[in-house]
C-alpha positions as CSV (number, residue, x, y, z in Angstrom):
1,X,-9.6,-19.0,5.3
2,X,-10.6,-17.1,2.3
3,X,-7.6,-14.1,2.4
4,X,-10.4,-11.8,0.3
5,X,-12.9,-11.4,3.2
6,X,-10.3,-12.0,6.0
7,X,-7.7,-8.8,7.6
8,X,-7.4,-6.1,5.8
9,X,-9.8,-7.2,2.8
10,X,-12.7,-7.8,5.2
11,X,-15.9,-6.1,4.6
12,X,-16.8,-3.2,6.6
13,X,-20.2,-3.4,8.6
14,X,-22.3,-0.1,8.7
15,X,-23.0,2.8,6.5
16,X,-21.6,5.8,8.6
17,X,-22.0,9.3,8.2
18,X,-19.3,12.0,9.6
19,X,-19.0,15.4,9.7
20,X,-15.7,18.6,9.9
21,X,-12.9,15.5,9.9
22,X,-10.1,15.7,12.3
23,X,-7.0,16.7,10.1
24,X,-3.5,16.6,11.2
25,X,-1.8,19.4,8.5
26,X,-3.3,21.9,5.8
27,X,-5.8,20.7,3.3
28,X,-4.9,22.9,-0.2
29,X,-7.5,25.5,-0.4
30,X,-7.8,24.7,-4.3
31,X,-9.1,21.3,-3.4
32,X,-12.4,21.5,-3.9
33,X,-14.8,18.0,-5.0
34,X,-15.1,14.5,-3.7
35,X,-12.2,11.7,-3.7
36,X,-14.2,8.3,-3.9
37,X,-13.5,4.9,-3.7
38,X,-15.5,1.5,-4.7
39,X,-14.8,-1.4,-3.6
40,X,-16.2,-5.1,-2.4
41,X,-18.1,-5.6,0.7
42,X,-20.2,-8.3,1.4
43,X,-22.9,-7.4,3.1
44,X,-24.0,-10.6,4.3
45,X,-22.2,-13.6,5.1
46,X,-20.6,-15.7,2.8
47,X,-18.6,-19.0,1.7
48,X,-15.3,-19.2,2.4
49,X,-14.6,-21.9,0.7
50,X,-16.3,-20.4,-2.8
51,X,-16.2,-16.6,-2.9
52,X,-14.5,-14.7,-5.0
53,X,-13.2,-11.2,-4.2
54,X,-14.7,-9.3,-7.4
55,X,-18.5,-10.5,-6.6
56,X,-19.0,-8.7,-3.0
57,X,-21.5,-6.0,-2.8
58,X,-20.2,-2.6,-3.9
59,X,-19.5,0.1,-1.1
60,X,-18.6,3.1,-2.0
61,X,-16.6,5.7,0.5
62,X,-16.1,9.0,-0.9
63,X,-14.7,12.6,1.2
64,X,-15.7,15.8,0.7
65,X,-13.4,18.6,0.3
66,X,-13.8,22.3,0.3
67,X,-11.6,25.3,1.6
68,X,-9.0,23.4,3.1
69,X,-12.0,21.2,4.9
70,X,-12.7,17.7,5.0
71,X,-16.6,18.5,5.5
72,X,-17.8,14.7,5.2
73,X,-16.7,11.2,5.0
74,X,-20.0,8.6,4.0
75,X,-19.7,4.9,3.0
76,X,-22.8,3.4,1.2
77,X,-23.7,0.3,-0.8
78,X,-24.6,0.4,-4.1
79,X,-27.7,-0.8,-3.8
80,X,-29.0,-3.5,-6.2
81,X,-32.8,-4.9,-6.4
82,X,-31.8,-7.9,-3.3
83,X,-29.8,-5.7,-1.4
84,X,-32.2,-2.5,-1.4
85,X,-34.7,-5.2,0.0
86,X,-32.5,-6.8,2.6
87,X,-31.5,-3.3,3.6
88,X,-35.6,-2.5,3.6
89,X,-34.7,0.6,1.1
90,X,-36.2,1.6,-2.3
91,X,-34.8,-0.3,-4.9
92,X,-33.0,1.4,-8.2
93,X,-34.3,3.0,-10.3
94,X,-34.4,1.8,-13.9
95,X,-33.0,-1.5,-15.1
96,X,-30.1,-3.4,-15.9
97,X,-28.2,-5.1,-19.2
98,X,-29.6,-8.3,-18.8
99,X,-31.8,-7.9,-15.8
100,X,-28.7,-8.5,-13.8
101,X,-29.3,-7.6,-9.6
102,X,-25.5,-7.2,-9.6
103,X,-24.5,-3.7,-6.9
104,X,-21.5,-2.8,-9.2
105,X,-18.2,-2.8,-7.6
106,X,-15.1,-1.8,-9.2
107,X,-14.8,2.3,-9.9
108,X,-16.7,5.2,-9.2
109,X,-16.5,8.6,-10.7
110,X,-18.2,11.4,-12.2
111,X,-19.0,11.9,-15.9
112,X,-21.1,14.3,-18.3
113,X,-22.6,16.0,-14.6
114,X,-23.3,12.4,-12.5
115,X,-21.7,10.1,-10.2
116,X,-21.0,6.6,-11.8
117,X,-20.6,3.2,-10.1
118,X,-19.0,1.2,-12.3
119,X,-17.9,-2.5,-13.1
120,X,-17.2,-5.1,-16.2
121,X,-19.0,-7.5,-17.3
122,X,-22.3,-6.6,-18.8
123,X,-23.7,-4.9,-15.8
124,X,-25.4,-1.0,-16.4
125,X,-23.8,1.7,-14.8
126,X,-25.6,2.7,-11.8
127,X,-26.1,6.6,-10.8
128,X,-25.7,7.7,-7.3
129,X,-26.3,11.1,-5.7
130,X,-23.3,13.8,-4.7
131,X,-23.9,12.3,-1.1
132,X,-23.3,9.0,-2.5
133,X,-26.7,7.6,-2.1
134,X,-28.0,5.0,-4.7
135,X,-30.5,6.3,-7.7
136,X,-30.8,3.8,-10.5
137,X,-29.0,1.6,-13.3
138,X,-28.6,4.3,-16.4
139,X,-27.4,3.8,-19.3
140,X,-25.9,6.9,-20.3
141,X,-30.1,8.0,-21.0
142,X,-30.9,4.7,-21.8
143,X,-28.2,4.7,-25.0
144,X,-25.8,2.2,-24.1
145,X,-26.4,-1.4,-25.5
146,X,-25.2,-3.2,-23.4
147,X,-23.1,-3.5,-19.7
148,X,-20.1,-1.0,-19.6
149,X,-16.5,-1.3,-18.2
150,X,-15.4,-0.1,-14.9
151,X,-12.6,1.4,-16.7
152,X,-13.4,4.0,-19.1
153,X,-10.7,6.2,-20.4
154,X,-11.6,10.1,-20.8
155,X,-9.5,11.4,-23.7
156,X,-9.2,15.3,-22.6
157,X,-8.8,16.5,-26.0
158,X,-12.1,15.1,-27.0
159,X,-13.8,15.3,-23.4
160,X,-15.4,11.2,-24.3
161,X,-15.3,8.4,-22.4
162,X,-14.4,5.6,-24.5
163,X,-14.6,1.5,-23.3
164,X,-13.7,-2.2,-23.9
165,X,-16.7,-3.8,-22.9
166,X,-17.7,-7.6,-22.5
167,X,-21.0,-9.3,-21.2
168,X,-21.2,-12.9,-19.9
169,X,-23.1,-14.9,-20.6
170,X,-25.0,-12.5,-23.2
171,X,-22.2,-11.8,-25.8
172,X,-19.6,-14.7,-25.3
173,X,-18.1,-14.1,-29.3
174,X,-17.5,-10.2,-29.7
175,X,-15.9,-7.2,-27.7
176,X,-17.6,-3.5,-27.8
177,X,-15.6,-0.6,-28.2
178,X,-18.4,2.1,-26.7
179,X,-17.6,6.1,-27.1
180,X,-19.5,8.1,-24.7
181,X,-19.7,11.8,-25.7
182,X,-19.3,14.5,-23.7
183,X,-23.2,14.8,-23.6
184,X,-23.0,11.7,-21.7
185,X,-24.9,9.7,-24.6
186,X,-23.3,6.9,-26.4
187,X,-22.3,8.1,-29.6
188,X,-20.7,5.1,-31.4
189,X,-20.7,1.3,-30.9
190,X,-18.2,-0.8,-32.9
191,X,-18.0,-4.7,-32.2
192,X,-15.2,-7.0,-32.9
193,X,-14.9,-10.6,-33.1
194,X,-13.2,-12.8,-30.4
195,X,-13.0,-16.4,-29.5
196,X,-12.8,-18.0,-25.7
197,X,-15.0,-14.9,-23.9
198,X,-11.9,-13.5,-22.7
199,X,-11.8,-11.2,-19.4
200,X,-11.4,-7.9,-20.5
201,X,-11.0,-5.6,-17.2
202,X,-9.6,-2.3,-18.9
203,X,-8.2,-1.1,-22.3
204,X,-5.8,1.5,-23.3
205,X,-6.4,4.9,-25.5
206,X,-3.7,6.8,-27.6
207,X,-4.7,9.5,-30.7
208,X,-5.3,6.8,-33.2
209,X,-6.0,3.7,-31.3
210,X,-8.4,1.9,-28.9
211,X,-6.2,-0.5,-27.5
212,X,-8.2,-4.6,-27.1
213,X,-6.7,-6.7,-24.1
214,X,-7.5,-10.4,-25.5
215,X,-5.4,-12.2,-22.7
216,X,-5.1,-15.9,-21.4
217,X,-7.6,-15.6,-18.6
218,X,-11.5,-16.5,-20.6
219,X,-14.5,-18.3,-19.9
220,X,-13.9,-21.8,-18.2
221,X,-16.7,-23.8,-19.7
222,X,-16.3,-26.6,-17.0
223,X,-16.5,-24.0,-14.0
224,X,-20.0,-22.8,-15.9
225,X,-21.8,-25.9,-16.2
226,X,-20.8,-26.4,-12.2
227,X,-22.4,-23.5,-11.8
228,X,-19.2,-21.0,-10.3
229,X,-20.6,-17.5,-10.3
230,X,-16.8,-16.5,-11.5
231,X,-16.4,-18.8,-14.5
232,X,-12.4,-17.3,-15.3
233,X,-9.4,-18.9,-15.4
234,X,-6.2,-18.8,-16.9
235,X,-6.3,-20.8,-20.4
236,X,-2.8,-21.5,-21.6
237,X,-4.0,-22.6,-25.0
238,X,-5.9,-18.8,-25.7
239,X,-3.2,-17.0,-27.9
240,X,-2.5,-13.4,-26.1
241,X,-2.9,-10.6,-28.4
242,X,-3.7,-7.2,-27.9
243,X,-5.7,-5.6,-31.0
244,X,-5.4,-1.5,-32.0
245,X,-8.5,-0.2,-33.6
246,X,-8.7,2.3,-35.7
247,X,-10.4,5.3,-33.5
248,X,-13.3,5.0,-35.6
249,X,-12.6,2.5,-37.6
250,X,-14.4,-0.8,-38.5
251,X,-13.5,-4.3,-36.9
252,X,-11.9,-5.7,-39.9
253,X,-9.4,-2.7,-39.5
254,X,-8.0,-4.1,-36.0
255,X,-4.4,-4.7,-36.4
256,X,-3.6,-7.6,-33.9
257,X,-0.4,-8.4,-32.2
258,X,1.2,-11.5,-30.8
259,X,2.3,-10.2,-27.0
260,X,3.8,-11.7,-24.5
261,X,2.0,-14.7,-22.6
262,X,0.9,-13.1,-19.4
263,X,-2.1,-10.8,-17.8
264,X,-2.6,-7.5,-17.5
265,X,-5.4,-6.0,-15.4
266,X,-4.5,-2.1,-15.7
267,X,-2.2,-0.4,-18.2
268,X,-0.9,2.8,-16.7
269,X,-1.0,5.3,-19.8
270,X,-0.6,4.9,-24.2
271,X,0.8,6.6,-26.9
272,X,1.5,6.9,-30.8
273,X,4.9,7.7,-31.9
274,X,6.4,9.4,-34.8
275,X,7.4,6.4,-36.6
276,X,3.4,4.6,-36.6
277,X,4.1,2.5,-33.0
278,X,2.3,2.6,-29.7
279,X,3.9,2.4,-26.6
280,X,2.2,1.1,-23.4
281,X,3.1,1.1,-20.0
282,X,1.5,-1.8,-18.1
283,X,1.5,-3.9,-14.4
284,X,1.6,-7.5,-15.6
285,X,1.5,-11.2,-14.3
286,X,3.1,-14.1,-15.6
287,X,-0.4,-15.5,-14.9
288,X,-3.7,-15.5,-13.3
289,X,-6.3,-17.5,-11.5
290,X,-4.7,-20.5,-12.2
291,X,-3.7,-21.7,-9.0
292,X,-6.4,-19.3,-7.5
293,X,-9.6,-19.1,-8.2
294,X,-10.6,-16.8,-5.5
295,X,-9.1,-13.9,-5.9
296,X,-5.9,-12.2,-8.4
297,X,-2.9,-12.4,-5.4
298,X,-1.8,-16.1,-5.7
299,X,-0.8,-16.9,-8.8
300,X,2.4,-14.1,-9.5
301,X,3.4,-10.5,-9.2
302,X,2.8,-7.9,-11.2
303,X,5.7,-6.2,-12.3
304,X,6.0,-2.5,-14.6
305,X,6.8,-3.0,-17.9
306,X,6.5,-1.5,-21.5
307,X,5.3,-2.7,-24.5
308,X,6.2,-1.1,-27.6
309,X,3.4,-2.4,-30.9
310,X,4.5,-2.7,-34.3
311,X,1.7,-2.3,-36.5
312,X,3.6,-3.0,-39.3
313,X,5.3,-6.7,-38.4
314,X,2.5,-6.9,-35.4
315,X,5.1,-7.8,-33.2
316,X,5.9,-6.2,-29.5
317,X,8.7,-5.6,-27.9
318,X,8.7,-5.6,-24.4
319,X,10.8,-3.7,-21.7
320,X,11.0,-4.6,-17.9
321,X,10.7,-1.2,-16.6
322,X,10.8,-1.9,-12.4
323,X,10.7,-5.6,-11.6
324,X,9.4,-5.1,-8.0
325,X,5.9,-5.2,-7.5
326,X,3.5,-2.6,-8.6
327,X,-0.2,-2.1,-9.1
328,X,-3.2,0.0,-9.6
329,X,-1.0,2.8,-11.8
330,X,-2.5,6.0,-12.1
331,X,-0.8,9.1,-13.7
332,X,-1.2,12.4,-14.4
333,X,-4.6,13.0,-15.9
334,X,-3.5,15.6,-18.4
335,X,-0.8,13.6,-20.2
336,X,-3.7,10.6,-21.1
337,X,-3.3,9.1,-24.9
338,X,0.1,11.7,-24.6
339,X,3.5,10.5,-23.8
340,X,4.3,10.5,-20.1
341,X,7.1,10.7,-17.9
342,X,5.9,9.3,-14.5
343,X,3.4,6.2,-13.2
344,X,2.1,5.9,-9.5
345,X,1.6,2.9,-8.5
346,X,0.5,1.3,-5.3
347,X,3.0,-1.5,-3.9
348,X,1.4,-4.8,-5.8
349,X,-1.7,-6.3,-4.4
350,X,0.0,-6.7,-0.8
351,X,0.6,-3.2,-0.2
352,X,2.8,-0.8,1.0
353,X,4.6,2.4,0.4
354,X,3.2,4.6,-3.1
355,X,6.1,5.1,-5.6
356,X,6.3,7.4,-8.6
357,X,8.8,6.3,-11.5
358,X,9.7,7.2,-14.1
359,X,9.5,5.4,-17.4
360,X,11.8,7.0,-19.1
361,X,15.0,6.9,-16.8
362,X,13.9,4.1,-13.9
363,X,14.3,6.5,-11.3
364,X,12.1,5.4,-8.4
365,X,10.9,7.4,-5.8
366,X,8.9,6.4,-2.8
367,X,6.8,7.7,-0.1
368,X,7.0,5.2,3.2
369,X,3.2,5.7,4.6
370,X,5.0,3.8,7.9
371,X,5.6,0.6,10.1
372,X,2.4,-1.7,9.2
373,X,1.1,1.0,7.0
374,X,0.3,0.6,3.5
375,X,-1.3,2.9,0.8
376,X,-4.1,2.1,-2.1
377,X,-4.3,3.5,-5.7
378,X,-2.8,7.0,-5.5
379,X,-4.7,10.2,-7.2
380,X,-2.8,12.6,-8.8
381,X,-4.7,16.2,-8.7
382,X,-3.0,18.7,-11.0
383,X,-1.9,21.8,-9.3
384,X,-3.9,24.9,-10.1
385,X,-2.2,27.1,-12.7
386,X,0.8,24.5,-13.5
387,X,1.1,22.5,-16.7
388,X,4.2,20.8,-15.5
389,X,3.1,16.7,-15.8
390,X,3.6,16.0,-11.5
391,X,3.2,19.1,-10.3
392,X,0.3,18.7,-8.1
393,X,-1.1,16.6,-5.1
394,X,-1.4,12.7,-4.4
395,X,-4.3,11.5,-2.7
396,X,-3.9,8.0,-0.8
397,X,-5.7,6.2,1.1
398,X,-3.9,5.0,4.1
399,X,-4.7,2.1,6.3
400,X,-2.8,-0.3,8.6
401,X,-2.6,-3.6,9.6
402,X,-4.0,-3.4,13.0
403,X,-7.6,-3.0,11.1
404,X,-7.8,1.0,12.9
405,X,-8.9,3.9,11.0
406,X,-7.8,4.6,7.6
407,X,-6.5,8.3,7.0
408,X,-6.7,9.8,3.4
409,X,-3.1,11.5,2.9
410,X,-2.6,14.6,0.8
411,X,1.6,14.1,-0.6
412,X,3.2,17.1,-2.7
413,X,4.0,14.7,-5.2
414,X,7.4,17.2,-6.2
415,X,8.3,15.9,-2.7
416,X,7.0,12.5,-2.6
417,X,9.9,11.4,0.4
418,X,8.5,14.5,2.7
419,X,5.5,13.6,5.4
420,X,1.9,14.5,3.7
421,X,1.1,18.2,4.2
422,X,-2.4,17.4,5.5
423,X,-3.7,13.7,6.6
424,X,-7.5,13.3,7.0
425,X,-8.6,10.9,10.0
426,X,-11.6,8.8,8.6
427,X,-13.9,7.2,10.7
428,X,-13.5,3.7,10.2
429,X,-11.0,1.3,8.3
430,X,-11.5,1.4,4.4
431,X,-11.0,-2.2,2.9
432,X,-8.4,-3.3,0.5
433,X,-10.5,-2.5,-2.6
434,X,-10.5,-1.2,-6.2
435,X,-10.8,2.2,-7.7
436,X,-11.9,5.6,-7.4
437,X,-11.6,9.6,-8.3
438,X,-10.9,12.5,-7.5
439,X,-14.2,14.2,-8.9
440,X,-14.2,18.2,-8.9
441,X,-17.1,20.5,-8.1
442,X,-16.3,21.4,-11.3
443,X,-17.4,18.3,-13.0
444,X,-20.7,17.1,-10.7
445,X,-21.2,19.7,-8.4
446,X,-22.9,19.5,-5.2
447,X,-26.6,18.5,-5.7
448,X,-26.2,16.7,-8.6
């Protein structure tokens, strides 16, 4: 048995299009755009003894909302050349870095007027139509020199995307800080030498720094030589550190700070302080890919912690904000790179209620989705006309453990303990997956 292809994570078998979805309650009229989510969904049978969760074919799910209506739901495989051939479909246009034949399966979002499916470790982003059909590999107008990341950070002040990228097996000795301008073209690339080829899933961004997470999940040579398709594992001998790369700086200016031995998939947000420190809130695991080599759920549970990095002493002070399980953290997009008050999370990889944590006071507010039901990654959409952090709508995909159809629920983020103001009934289950975004039509219009 493999927990990453069974039960709530089991793949769905069909691409579905459903129109005029049934809605219980009232969708706010101001919401106009698409809720998008990507995750691994193997189309063909895989070997349960060896299949790694992170390697399933990408499948994007989406709901288009406009005028208080849920106009459609679609789910589409992200078609690599192999997958397109299996499905009798047109192959993707363009060319992936390193000629990788991989279906980006980790995140999806909109930027510079396009919809992108994303994954880490060296694969080129895949552009999609507004209706989520595959177009092709697109390295930001052929300006991307390598692979990209599943977790670029958007700077609201500059309109840029920042990503920390690595490429297995092409560049085993470096990370790349890639900046994509608002025109959708790469504006700068800074290479930073590292040892051991760490798995760098995410990054953080402040007004002054790009943060590089060099933590003890690294390339395992024996696994790689043995043909493992996912040869990354816990390395107890690899130092745990975070690099502060000055924005616009060079590799020799990186300030490396020793941090607790742990692994971090997902930070919440980061910001600079008046005394020169850097504050970052994050979901941290004591160990990762040590006993469980097929996915992230079998070694430890993630708690929510705060690191205060001191560039002068190259050290960190850690505080546990909440020791219950927290994963898939998000924040109000208006406070990116600036001081934040709230983090929104799912209840770890086992999933459960949706939670809002006041990271300054420790106050925890939860939204219980009901018996046997669980919420995935929450997304906050600011309320029109509001400037207050946290004033908006939470979109959460909710499934039940019996395998019934999913719902996309709309929760008033200021009144989270109350029932959803709208429940959009989807035609099928949405497997536990990874990441998505709310993409307003003002960012990526219909027909793009």
